[in-house]
N, C-alpha and C positions, 0 to 999 in steps of 0.2 A: 936372209931367209927367202926372199923372193926368187933367188937363183935356184934354190932347191925345189920350190913348189912348181915353177913354170914347166919343166919337162914332164912332171907327173900329171899336171893338168892337161897337157896336150894328149898324153896317152889315155887319160880318162875320157876326154871328149871324143877321141877317135873310137874308143870302145863303145861309147854310148850311141854314136852315129851308125854303127854296124847294125844290120838287121838282126833282131833277136831271134833265136830258134823258136819255132812254133811249139806250143804246149802240146802234150800228147793227145788231148781231145779236140784241139783246134783244127779246122780244115786248113789245108796248105794253100790258102788264098794268095794269089799273086805269083804263083809258080805254075809251071806246066810239066816239069819233069823232076824226078828224084833219082839220084845216083846212089846205089846201095853197094856196100862192100860186104859180101856174104862169105862166111867161113864154112868150108866143108863141101862145096860143090866140086864134083870131080868127073861127072859123066853126063851123057844126054838124059838119062833118067832123072838125075838131080835137077837139071835145068827144066825138064818138062814138069816136074813137081812144083817148082817155084813159079814157073810161068802160069800154070793152072791156078794156083792159089792167088797170085797177084791179080790175075784177070777177073777173079771173083770179087775183088774189092771194088765197091761202087766208084765209078769215075775213071778207073784205069782202063786205057784203051789199047796200049801197046807195051810189050815187054821185050827187051833185048838183053841177052845174057852172053857174057864172055867167060867161058870156063877157065881160060888161061889166067886171067887177071882176077877172077872171083867177083867181077862187077856186074851189076844188074841195073839197067836203065829202064825206068817205068815212066811212060808218058800218060798224062791224065787230062781229062776234060777240065778246063779252067772254070767252067760254070758249075761243075760238080766235083770239086777237089776232094780227095780222100784226106783222112787225118793221119798224123804220124803213127798213132796207136794202131790203126787199121793195117798199115803197112808192116809195122813191127810184128803184129799178131800173125799176119799171113806168112811171113818168113819163119817165125817160130813154129807155126803149125805145119810147115813144110819139113820140119826137122833140122833146120839149120840155124846158125847163129849170125845175127846182124851185127857187124863190127862198126859200120859207119853209115850215116845217111846224110847226103849233101843235096840241098834243094837247089834246083836250077830254074832260071827264068823261062 
């Protein structure tokens, strides 16, 4: 029985050691950037819209957009980090769909 349990315990412990995703209302403390994958961006007007909305989120200082890959990198003040919900709302209000959010140190 021990032989069956051991591999699974290792996976369980590894999963527990990983940083859990931030809750929607929690500030993204401990991070300084977020990499977003946004669906639907296709032109400079799209990127200007997203850039403007994200820069209105408290704490976000810089936004870089790559239209070819659909990726947006937002850098924020570590002393005033935004919440996941604020970023999601900014993308939604821009008229786009947020496919993925990856937190970066």
